[in-house]
C-alpha positions, 0 to 999 in steps of 0.5 A: 499500500502507499501512504499518501503524503506531503513533505510536511506530513512525512516529516511529521510521521518521521519525527513521531515514529522515531520518538515512539520507537525509542520510547517503546522497545520490544519486551518479547519475541512478538513485539520484536517481530512488529518492531523490526517491521516498523523499523523498516517503515521508519527507515523508508519514511526517514529517507523520504523526509530527509530528501532535499528535493521532491522525489520523482515518485512523490512524497508517498511511501510504499509499504508491503502488506506486512509492514502496513499491518505491523505499523497498524498494530504498533500504533494501536499498542503505544501511547501517542503523546498528543499534547506534545506532538499534535500535528504529528499525531494527526498525521500518524492517525491518518496513516492508521486510518489509511491502513485500516481502509485497505486491510479492514479493522484489525482487532488487537487483543 
């Protein structure tokens, strides 16, 4: 799936995703699997955010099915500090909604 985004949106996603990953280290093997997939997403997003010029493919980021689902699960299980990162939280919530539209509602226990 492709995350549709502008340069500002990608920068916001990159900033907050980096913070969330730093604050939410995995505690077991299942969380480690999700974390490793989300780290791949973060690497893609950060590379776009650090681009000085508009990439030929635009500011969007392509994710594999597994990366998209792992990002969705990760975002459902972490606390997003919305008071500190209001714009960035809105952008990540939008990405979560895009993923849910593509893959359907994933219920996390």
